[in-house]
KOLBALUM-388676 format. One record per residue (C-alpha): x, y, z; residue in three letters; residue number from 1. Coordinates in Angstrom, 1 decimal. Layout:
<sites>
      x      y      z resn resi
      X      Y      Z  ALA  NUM
...
</sites>
This chain:
<sites>
      x      y      z resn resi
   41.7    9.4   50.7  MET    1
   43.7    9.9   47.6  LYS    2
   42.7    6.4   46.4  ARG    3
   39.0    7.2   46.9  LEU    4
   39.4   10.4   44.9  GLY    5
   40.9    8.5   42.0  ILE    6
   38.1    5.9   42.1  ILE    7
   35.4    8.6   42.2  PHE    8
   37.1   10.4   39.2  PHE    9
   37.3    7.2   37.2  ALA   10
   33.6    6.5   37.9  SER   11
   32.6    9.9   36.5  ILE   12
   34.6    9.2   33.3  ILE   13
   33.0    5.8   32.8  VAL   14
   29.5    7.2   33.3  LEU   15
   30.3   10.1   30.9  PHE   16
   31.6    7.7   28.2  LEU   17
   28.6    5.4   28.7  PHE   18
   26.1    8.3   28.3  ASN   19
   27.9    9.5   25.1  CYS   20
   27.8    6.0   23.7  ARG   21
   24.1    5.6   24.6  SER   22
   23.3    8.9   22.9  ASP   23
   25.1    7.8   19.7  LYS   24
   23.2    4.5   19.7  GLY   25
   19.8    6.1   20.3  THR   26
   18.1    8.2   17.6  SER   27
   14.7    9.6   16.9  ASP   28
   15.0    8.0   13.5  THR   29
   13.6    4.4   13.5  PRO   30
   15.5    1.5   12.1  GLN   31
   12.7    0.6    9.7  SER   32
    9.2    1.5    8.6  ILE   33
    6.3   -0.4    7.0  LYS   34
    4.5    0.5    3.7  ILE   35
    1.2   -1.2    2.9  ALA   36
   -1.5   -1.4    0.3  PHE   37
   -5.1   -2.4    0.9  TYR   38
   -8.1   -2.6   -1.4  ASN   39
  -10.9   -1.6    1.0  LEU   40
  -13.7   -3.2   -1.0  GLU   41
  -16.1   -0.2   -1.4  ASN   42
  -15.5    2.2    1.5  LEU   43
  -18.6    4.3    0.8  PHE   44
  -20.5    6.8    2.9  ASP   45
  -24.4    6.8    3.0  THR   46
  -24.8   10.0    1.0  ILE   47
  -26.0    9.9   -2.6  ASP   48
  -23.5   11.5   -5.1  ASP   49
  -25.4   12.5   -8.2  PRO   50
  -22.3   12.3  -10.3  ASN   51
  -21.4    8.7   -9.6  THR   52
  -23.1    5.3   -9.6  GLU   53
  -23.2    4.7   -5.8  ASP   54
  -26.8    3.5   -5.5  SER   55
  -25.7    0.1   -4.1  GLU   56
  -24.4    1.9   -1.0  PHE   57
  -27.3    4.0    0.2  LEU   58
  -29.8    3.4    3.0  PRO   59
  -32.6    2.4    0.7  ASP   60
  -30.5   -0.1   -1.3  SER   61
  -30.6   -3.9   -0.9  LYS   62
  -27.7   -3.6    1.5  LEU   63
  -29.5   -1.0    3.7  ASN   64
  -26.1    0.8    3.8  TRP   65
  -26.6    2.9    6.9  ASP   66
  -24.3    4.6    9.4  THR   67
  -24.1    1.5   11.6  LYS   68
  -22.7   -0.5    8.7  LYS   69
  -20.3    2.3    7.8  VAL   70
  -19.1    2.4   11.4  SER   71
  -18.6   -1.3   11.3  LYS   72
  -16.7   -1.1    8.1  LYS   73
  -14.4    1.6    9.5  ILE   74
  -13.8   -0.4   12.6  GLU   75
  -12.9   -3.5   10.6  ASN   76
  -10.4   -1.6    8.4  ILE   77
   -8.8   -0.1   11.4  SER   78
   -8.4   -3.5   13.0  LYS   79
   -6.7   -4.9   10.0  VAL   80
   -4.3   -2.0    9.6  LEU   81
   -3.4   -2.0   13.3  LEU   82
   -2.9   -5.8   13.0  GLY   83
   -0.3   -5.4   10.3  ILE   84
    1.9   -3.5   12.7  GLY   85
    0.9   -5.3   15.9  LYS   86
   -1.0   -2.2   17.1  THR   87
    1.6    0.1   15.4  ASN   88
    0.2    0.4   11.9  PRO   89
    2.3    1.0    8.7  PRO   90
    3.6    4.5    8.4  GLU   91
    2.6    4.8    4.7  ILE   92
   -0.6    3.1    3.4  ILE   93
   -1.9    3.1   -0.2  GLY   94
   -5.6    2.5   -0.5  LEU   95
   -8.2    1.9   -3.3  CYS   96
  -11.9    1.6   -3.6  GLU   97
  -12.4    4.8   -1.5  VAL   98
  -15.4    6.9   -2.4  GLU   99
  -14.3   10.3   -1.2  ASN  100
  -12.1   12.3    1.2  GLN  101
  -14.9   12.6    3.8  ASN  102
  -15.1    8.8    4.3  ILE  103
  -11.2    8.7    4.5  LEU  104
  -11.4   11.4    7.2  THR  105
  -13.8    9.3    9.1  ASP  106
  -11.5    6.3    8.8  LEU  107
   -8.5    8.1   10.4  ILE  108
  -10.5   10.2   12.9  GLN  109
  -13.3    7.9   14.1  LEU  110
  -11.3    4.8   14.7  SER  111
   -8.3    3.6   16.6  ASP  112
   -6.1    5.0   13.8  LEU  113
   -6.7    8.5   15.2  LYS  114
   -3.8    8.4   17.7  LYS  115
   -1.3    7.8   14.9  HIS  116
   -1.9   11.2   13.3  ASN  117
   -2.4   10.1    9.7  TYR  118
   -2.7   12.7    6.9  GLN  119
   -4.5   12.2    3.6  ILE  120
   -3.5   12.5   -0.1  ILE  121
   -6.7   12.1   -2.2  HIS  122
   -8.4   13.5   -5.3  LYS  123
  -11.7   12.6   -7.0  GLU  124
  -11.1   10.5  -10.1  SER  125
  -13.4   10.2  -13.2  PRO  126
  -14.3    6.6  -12.3  ASP  127
  -18.0    6.1  -13.0  PHE  128
  -18.6    4.4   -9.7  ARG  129
  -16.7    7.2   -7.9  GLY  130
  -14.0    4.9   -6.4  ILE  131
  -10.5    6.4   -6.0  ASP  132
   -7.0    5.6   -4.9  VAL  133
   -5.5    7.5   -1.9  ALA  134
   -2.5    7.6    0.4  LEU  135
   -2.5    8.0    4.1  ILE  136
    0.7    8.6    6.0  TYR  137
    2.1    9.5    9.4  ARG  138
    3.5   12.9    8.9  GLN  139
    6.4   12.4   11.3  GLU  140
    7.6    9.5    9.1  LYS  141
    6.9   10.8    5.6  TYR  142
    7.0   14.3    4.1  THR  143
    5.5   14.7    0.6  PRO  144
    7.5   16.9   -1.8  ILE  145
    5.0   16.7   -4.6  LYS  146
    1.9   14.8   -5.5  ASN  147
    0.6   14.3   -9.0  GLU  148
   -2.5   12.6  -10.5  TRP  149
   -1.9   10.7  -13.7  ILE  150
   -5.0   10.5  -15.8  LYS  151
   -5.7    7.5  -18.0  ILE  152
   -7.0    8.2  -21.5  ASN  153
   -7.2    5.1  -23.7  PHE  154
   -6.7    6.1  -27.3  PRO  155
   -8.5    3.0  -28.4  PHE  156
  -11.5    3.6  -26.1  ASP  157
  -11.6    7.4  -25.5  PRO  158
  -15.0    7.3  -23.7  ASP  159
  -13.9    4.9  -21.0  TYR  160
  -13.1    6.4  -17.6  THR  161
  -11.1    4.8  -14.8  THR  162
   -9.1    5.6  -11.7  ARG  163
   -6.2    8.1  -11.8  ASP  164
   -2.8    6.9  -10.6  ILE  165
   -1.4    8.7   -7.6  LEU  166
    2.3    9.6   -7.8  TYR  167
    3.8   10.9   -4.6  SER  168
    7.4   11.9   -4.2  GLU  169
    8.5   12.5   -0.6  GLY  170
   11.1   12.2    2.1  LYS  171
   11.3    9.3    4.5  LEU  172
   12.2    9.9    8.1  VAL  173
   15.8    8.9    7.4  ASN  174
   16.0   11.7    4.8  GLY  175
   16.0    9.4    1.8  ASP  176
   13.7   10.2   -1.1  THR  177
   11.1    7.7   -2.3  VAL  178
    8.8    7.7   -5.4  HIS  179
    5.4    6.0   -4.7  ILE  180
    2.8    5.1   -7.3  PHE  181
   -0.6    4.0   -6.0  VAL  182
   -2.7    2.1   -8.5  ASN  183
   -6.1    0.5   -9.2  HIS  184
   -5.9   -0.8  -12.7  TRP  185
   -9.0   -1.5  -14.9  THR  186
  -10.9   -4.6  -13.7  SER  187
  -11.5   -7.8  -15.6  ARG  188
  -15.2   -7.2  -15.7  TRP  189
  -16.2   -8.3  -19.2  GLY  190
  -13.4  -10.9  -19.5  GLY  191
   -9.6  -10.9  -18.9  GLN  192
   -8.7  -11.0  -22.6  GLU  193
  -11.2   -8.2  -23.5  VAL  194
   -9.9   -5.9  -20.8  THR  195
   -6.2   -6.8  -20.9  GLU  196
   -5.2   -4.1  -23.4  ALA  197
   -6.2   -1.4  -20.9  LYS  198
   -4.0   -2.8  -18.2  ARG  199
   -1.1   -3.2  -20.6  ILE  200
   -1.6    0.4  -21.6  TYR  201
   -1.5    1.6  -18.0  ILE  202
    1.6   -0.5  -17.3  ALA  203
    3.4    1.1  -20.2  LYS  204
    2.4    4.5  -19.0  LEU  205
    3.9    3.9  -15.6  ILE  206
    7.0    2.4  -17.1  LYS  207
    7.6    5.6  -19.1  SER  208
    7.3    7.6  -15.8  LYS  209
    9.7    5.3  -13.9  THR  210
   12.2    5.4  -16.8  ASP  211
   12.2    9.2  -16.6  GLN  212
   12.9    9.0  -12.8  ILE  213
   15.7    6.5  -13.2  LEU  214
   17.2    8.5  -16.1  GLU  215
   17.5   11.5  -13.7  ASN  216
   18.7    9.4  -10.8  ASN  217
   19.8    5.8  -11.4  PRO  218
   19.7    5.2   -7.7  HIS  219
   16.1    6.3   -7.2  ALA  220
   13.9    4.5   -4.8  ASN  221
   10.6    3.6   -6.5  ILE  222
    7.6    1.7   -5.1  ILE  223
    4.7    0.7   -7.3  ILE  224
    1.8   -0.6   -5.3  MET  225
   -1.8   -1.4   -6.0  GLY  226
   -4.6   -3.7   -7.1  ASP  227
   -3.4   -4.4  -10.7  LEU  228
   -6.2   -6.8  -11.5  ASN  229
   -3.5   -9.1  -13.0  ASP  230
   -1.2  -11.6  -11.6  ASN  231
    2.6  -11.3  -11.7  PRO  232
    2.9  -13.6  -14.7  THR  233
    0.4  -11.7  -16.9  ASP  234
    1.5   -9.5  -19.9  LYS  235
    0.8   -6.2  -18.2  SER  236
    3.5   -6.9  -15.7  LEU  237
    6.0   -8.9  -17.8  THR  238
    5.7   -7.0  -21.1  GLU  239
    4.1   -3.7  -20.1  GLY  240
    5.8   -2.8  -16.9  LEU  241
    8.7   -5.1  -17.7  LYS  242
    9.2   -6.0  -14.1  CYS  243
   11.2   -9.2  -13.2  ILE  244
   11.8  -11.5  -10.3  SER  245
   15.0  -11.0   -8.3  LEU  246
   17.6  -13.6   -9.4  ASN  247
   21.0  -12.8   -7.9  GLY  248
   22.0   -9.1   -7.6  SER  249
   19.6   -6.3   -8.4  ALA  250
   20.3   -3.7  -11.0  LYS  251
   19.4   -0.2  -10.2  ASN  252
   17.7    0.5  -13.6  ASN  253
   15.3   -2.5  -13.3  LYS  254
   12.0   -3.0  -11.7  LEU  255
   11.5   -6.1   -9.5  TYR  256
    8.2   -7.7   -8.7  ASN  257
    8.2   -8.6   -5.0  LEU  258
    5.0  -10.5   -5.5  SER  259
    6.3  -13.0   -7.9  ALA  260
    7.8  -15.4   -5.3  PRO  261
    4.6  -15.4   -3.4  LYS  262
    2.5  -16.1   -6.5  TYR  263
    4.8  -18.9   -7.6  SER  264
    4.2  -20.6   -4.2  ASN  265
    0.4  -20.5   -4.7  GLY  266
   -0.2  -17.5   -2.4  GLU  267
   -2.6  -14.7   -3.1  GLY  268
   -4.5  -11.7   -1.8  SER  269
   -7.9  -12.6   -3.1  LEU  270
   -9.8  -15.8   -3.9  TYR  271
  -12.1  -16.5   -6.8  TYR  272
  -11.7  -20.1   -8.1  LYS  273
   -8.2  -20.1   -6.7  SER  274
   -5.8  -17.6   -5.1  TRP  275
   -4.9  -14.6   -7.2  ASP  276
   -2.2  -12.0   -6.3  LEU  277
   -3.6   -8.9   -7.9  PHE  278
   -2.4   -6.7   -5.0  ASP  279
    1.3   -6.3   -5.7  GLN  280
    4.5   -4.5   -4.6  MET  281
    7.1   -3.6   -7.2  ILE  282
   10.4   -1.8   -6.5  VAL  283
   13.4   -0.4   -8.2  SER  284
   16.7   -2.2   -7.9  GLY  285
   18.3    0.3   -5.5  ASN  286
   15.8   -0.8   -2.8  LEU  287
   17.1   -4.4   -3.0  LEU  288
   20.7   -3.3   -2.5  ASN  289
   21.5   -3.9    1.2  LYS  290
   24.2   -1.3    0.9  GLN  291
   21.7    1.4    0.1  SER  292
   20.5    3.9    2.7  LYS  293
   17.1    2.4    2.4  THR  294
   16.4   -1.2    1.4  SER  295
   13.5   -3.8    1.5  VAL  296
   13.7   -6.2    4.3  HIS  297
   14.0   -9.5    2.5  GLY  298
   13.3   -9.9   -1.2  SER  299
    9.5  -10.3   -1.2  THR  300
    6.5   -8.7    0.5  HIS  301
    4.1   -9.9    3.2  ASN  302
    0.4  -10.8    2.9  ILE  303
   -1.7  -10.1    6.0  PHE  304
   -3.5  -13.4    6.3  LYS  305
   -4.6  -13.9    9.9  GLU  306
   -7.4  -16.4   10.5  ASP  307
   -9.8  -13.7   11.7  TRP  308
   -9.8  -11.9    8.3  VAL  309
  -10.8  -15.2    6.6  LEU  310
  -13.9  -17.4    6.4  PHE  311
  -14.4  -21.0    5.2  THR  312
  -16.7  -21.4    2.2  ASP  313
  -19.0  -24.3    1.6  ASN  314
  -16.2  -26.1   -0.3  LYS  315
  -13.8  -25.8    2.6  GLY  316
  -11.7  -23.1    1.1  ASN  317
  -10.5  -20.3    3.3  LYS  318
  -10.9  -16.9    1.6  ARG  319
  -11.1  -13.2    2.6  PRO  320
  -14.1  -12.3    4.7  SER  321
  -15.8   -9.6    2.6  ARG  322
  -18.2   -6.9    3.5  THR  323
  -20.9   -7.6    0.9  ALA  324
  -21.6   -9.3   -2.4  SER  325
  -24.6   -9.5   -4.7  GLY  326
  -26.8   -7.3   -2.5  GLY  327
  -26.1   -9.4    0.6  LYS  328
  -24.4   -7.9    3.6  TYR  329
  -21.8  -10.1    5.5  TYR  330
  -20.1   -7.6    7.7  GLY  331
  -16.6   -8.7    6.9  GLY  332
  -13.4   -6.8    6.2  TYR  333
  -12.7   -6.8    2.4  SER  334
  -12.6   -9.3   -0.4  ASP  335
   -8.8   -8.5   -0.7  HIS  336
   -6.0   -9.0    1.8  LEU  337
   -3.5   -6.2    2.4  PRO  338
    0.1   -6.5    1.3  VAL  339
    3.1   -4.8    2.9  TRP  340
    6.8   -4.4    2.9  ILE  341
    9.3   -3.3    5.6  GLU  342
   12.0   -0.8    4.7  LEU  343
   15.3   -1.0    6.7  ASP  344
   17.4    2.1    7.2  PHE  345
   21.1    1.6    7.1  LYS  346
   22.6    2.8   10.4  GLN  347
   25.8    4.9   10.4  ASN  348
</sites>
């Protein structure tokens, strides 16, 4: 009888220790999160805005842009974003080519994204077409501390208006602070060389902002994402933003272009005559230090390039399946592919 009592007591201790160990190994904090960027290729509603040039996306336009096509567009975007996370979409998503907050609300409320409880950071920009950048985030995974909108005023072309830059500083679910810049730089419309000065100017402006952040905290976590309308090897990135490729150990006070390895391998996020990688992810060195509380998984980003978001053109090239072009409606997803990174959280 005494022996049975000892065995029973020992069993209770083992169960207690197992439960304690399980509690320590289980946490509400995930081990990683995903951060993505996606150029949505003209996410417009059907309502005429008298202050912008949105005539291409109205019911009486060549596209006959009606509620059915808007619903299809929203369904397509939702499918792509869900696909990035295998039904569990990224926790933080930068967006561009968004017309207004109403259409963003439709995106997160009238699609399968609804169950993920996204919140919106958005503001109307002075872009003549009315397209803006925005950030949507899952509020249980990211808590904004402050949001700022950086206006672009070109001293050499004061009448030109373009998209603001969204700067959001916030707390990740693991308690670490991150500084996020969401961009849509001036397009190449009119020629790359003619428009290059504008992109270099924007790059230098962001560099000055990141320098201030790193001066205050050399270990700051900075993520610059967006459609930069330049490739990683162009002057706006190499000379304006002064971001570099990772080669050996990362330095905290440097910016590293995670897109550079992909581009050097011939990969891209949009296709014109060949693959370009305009949609980029750039981070500060602290995010490439595996000893940091938060770090990038791997040393590059991912491009979402599933077969179902592509089509084969008449020359046999696979390229992004877009929604519309030249007044013709195709019903695809976007002329860009989304890019994303995964952030790992160091476990105690």
